[in-house]
N, C-alpha and C positions, 0 to 999 in steps of 0.2 A: 260687738254687734246692732249696728245702727239699725235698726226698725223703725226710727222715727222717721227718715228720709225717705219717703218715694224713691221704686226704684228707677220709673221714669224718668225724674228729672235729675238723678243722677247720670243717667243715659244721656240725657243733650248736652252737658257739660265734659263726656269724652271727647272732645276735641283740639288738639293743638299738636306742638310739636315737644319731643323727650325723648333721652338720649340714651341707649343702654352699651352696658359692654360686654364684646362678645370676645369670647376666649376661641384661639385655636383649634382648628378640627369639627367647628361648629359651625352649617350653613345657616345661612340668612335666611331660608325658608324653613326651615326648624324651629330657628332663633323667635320666628314671627310669630308661627304658629302655637309657640310655647306662654310668648306675652299675651294674646290674645284669649288664650285659654284659659289663664290664669284671671283676667279681667273679668270675662263672663262669669267664671267659675265665683267669683269673687260677687260683684252684680246680682248674682242669685241666690247668693246665699245668706249675703249681710245687710242686705237690704230690703226694707218691705215691699210686699207685692199685694198689693190689693186686689182683691176679689170683687170682680163686676158682681155687678147686678141683675135683677132679673124682677119681670112684671107680676104676680100669683095674685089670685083672686082667693081671698082670704072671708068665711060667713060673716055677716055682719056683728052676731051675738060675740066674738073676738073681737071687738072694734073697741071696746072701753081697757082691754088688757092690753091693747099694741103698744102704749106708750112704755106701759113696763118693760114691756119685753125690749123695748127700740133702746132703752140704758143699760139693758145686759145685750144684748144683739145689735147687728146689724141691720134690724127689720125696721122699713122706715115706711109710716102710710101716705101715700098720695095727698099732701094737702090740701088743693084746691076743689074746692065744691065743682066748679062745673065739669070740671075733668072726671071728678066720681062720679056727678050725674050721669055722665055720658056713658062713662067707660062698667058705670056697676049692672050687674048681671043678677037678676031675684034677687036671693038674699044676700048677694057678692061684694065684698068691696075691691079694687085693686089694690098691691103692697108691694112695694121693692124688699123684696128679701136676695140675701147671696145666691148667686147662681153656683150650683153646683158644680153643673161642666164646666167652671173657671178652675177648678180648685188643683192644687198645685200636683196632686198623684195622679190628677187625671191629663192634663194639659202637657204635666213636663214644664221643664226652664222656663221663662219668656224668654231670657234672651239667648242666642244661640251666637258661634263664631262668625256663621254670615251676615250677620248685622253688622258687621264691622269691617271699613278700608283702613289697611294697614300699607302705608310705602316706606321708601326709601329715597336718598340721593347716596349715590360712589359706595353702594354694598361691596360690604369688606368682603376677599373669598375664604372661601371654607379653612386653606392655612393661613388665614392673618388673625388678628387679634386689635383689639383698641375698641375706641369709642365708634358708636353706628346709632347715624339719626334715624327718628321714625317719627313719621308725619299719620297722624289718626285722622279717621274722618275726613269730608271737603275742608276744613279748614286748614286744620296741619298738612294736608295735599300740599293744599295749595302754597302753604308759607313754602315750603318744601321745591316748588318748582322759582318760587320767588329768586330763595340762597342760588338755587340752582345756576338760574339765569344773571347773579352777580357776582358769579366766580369769586365763591368765599376760597379764601387757602386753606388748604387741610394738608397738619404738620405730622409724621413717621420717624418712627425710630427702626435704620433697617441694621439686624442685625447679618454680617455675612464672615465668610473665610474665604483669604486670598488661598491659591494652590493649587485648585477642582477647577472644573469643568462639567456640568453634568447637561442635560438634554433639556430642563424645563429651567433652569439657570437658580437651580433651589436646593434646597441638602436633601429630600428627601426623592429627589430624582436619580434616576442612573447616570453615574462618572464616565464621561466620553474621553478624560484628558484630564494630566497634574502639568503644574508646574511648577517651576524655583518660585521662591516668595521672600527666600532671605534678603534680598539686593533692595527690598522694598523700606522707607524709613517714612517717617508722619510729614515729615518736609516736601518728599515726593508724592505722600498721598495728598496735602492739601493745595499744593500745584496743581492738580489735578483736577479736586474738587473745585476750585476756581477760573478753571478754563472751562469747564464743565460751565457752572455756574453763569460766567458773562456768557455764553454763545446763547443760554435761554431767557437771557435776561435781555440782552437786543432782540430775539426772536419776539418778547412780548411786548417790547417797545413799538415793532414794524405794526404786529398784527394789532396795536392800540389806536395808529392813524398819529400818533404824538410827532412832534421833533423831538430825535436823539438828543440834539443841543441845548432844550428847553431848560428853563427852569421849573416849567409848570411838571415838564415829566420828571425831570427828578422830584420833586417834593408829591405828588402822586403817591412815585417808586416807594419814596421812603418810608411812608405811611401804609404802605401794604394796599389801596387801593387801587391797584393800576387793574384792569383787567381787558382781554383781548376783545375789540370791539368786533372782531369777523372769528367765524368758525378758524379755531387752533387745535392742534392735536396737545399734547401734555409739555408742560411750563413746569420746568425748575425754577422757585423765588429764590432760595438760599440749599447749599449744603454746606456742611460741616462734618469737621470728624471729632464724635464725642468721645470716643475709643478708642486705644490701639493697643492690642494686646497680643502682637504676629502670632499665628496666622489671621489671627479674630482681630473682629474690629466691627464698629457704630455708627452709624454716621445719620442726622438728623438734616431731616429733609423738610423740606416747606413748598408746596406747589398747586398746580389746578389742573383741571381734567384727565389729572396718571386713573391709573386701574392698578393694582397690587401686583398684577403679572411685568406692567412696566417700570414699575420701583426695582421688581426682580432683573429686570436687563440691565436697569442704570449701574446696580453694581456689579455686573458682566461687565459694562464699558468700563469702570474705571478699574477694573482686572487690568484688563484688554488696556489701558492705557497707559498702566502702570509697567508694560512686558510680561503680563504675570497671568492670572486668571483669576476669578472670582466665585462663589457661588452667595445669595443672601437666605440665611437660616431661617431668618425671622421680620415678618412684615407686622410695625405696630404703631396704630394710627392712634398716637395719644393728642392729637386738637381736629375738630372741626370747626372752622371758624371761630366763635366764642367762646364753644364749650370743650369741655376738655376730658380726658378719662378718669381725672383724678377729680373732679367735682364731689361735692355732696349726693347734687340732685341726679348724678347721672348711675342707674338703676343697675344693678343686676338682677341676670334674672330671674332668679329664686325670689329677689324682693319687692316683686311690682305687687302694688295691694292699689286700687283703685282711688282711693282719695287721696293718697299722696303723687298719682299720676295725675291727676286733676291738678291737685296744688300745684306742679313743677311742670306742668306745660301753662297753667296762668303766669306762673313766674319766668317763663323763657320767654313770654310773648312778650311781657315787658321790657326783658332786657334786649330782645332782640329790634325792638322799635328804632331805638337810636342807630341802631346800626342801617337800617333801609333806609331811614330820614339822612344819613351823611352821605351813604353812597347814591341816594339818587341826587342829593342837593348836589353831590361836586358834579357828576356827569352831565346835570343839567344845563352848570356852568361853563362847561367847558365851550370855546369856538370852534362853531365850526367844522374849521376845516380841520380840529381835533377829531373827527366821529369819524 
């Protein structure tokens, strides 16, 4: 228990970015509620809540004993003689004493969920899993906005199955068609993935305004620092075959401006391009910018603790600074015709 630390001091430090692992079949709203509830309970339970003071007029004959009471209680006399002279009423003197109306049993918990703002970027949907970034309070929300406008890439593992077509491109919706898949080979899959990746990279270069044949475009793209200058739809930066055990497969996809449903449609496109069909049985985000689902700093929702969250947000802020400066410097130095 951290009784020596005042709750209001801890409250002011609860601001920044932290990552939480989201399981399948859990909505972002329910995960957010669980996170805030755990923070509020921890803050109200394990940190000192100082009782407010009030002024009471005590009899003057009790004045000699005030210092004795002060050592064992929170009773404190008002030391200013001028104040005492002005406030003294008949045989009574003003003294600071604990305000009984401010007792926890009377007022209830000092901090509530409504005292916090918690936001996300690129929220995972109910049927997906993986790392989810959260911004707490104004500072965290501002950092999330910066990352959003910087178009930081995210990476996913997409599990799929050839031979089926469903109404929503996933494994849980109604099957509407079945196709042969025994003609599919690793080489054919990799060829299709290369074609899709190439078309998306060209779209990214065109939306950035860079010369497709320039060395600058190559260097920026190879470092993963390219972003669309204009508003654009989803863009796939890389797409590789991670596993193939027909009819099942796993794709490793890094992208921008995506949604989980869009990624399921990409799996469907891969199946169609192979003259078959495919459904996406799992969407798992394992990286969001510099944050990974396997990092020690990525929380499980059940492990949320106020002190650990504050420590992690401070570390994350330090980790983000080089990235923010690198991106800012790179695009500041681009020639005017490249914007």
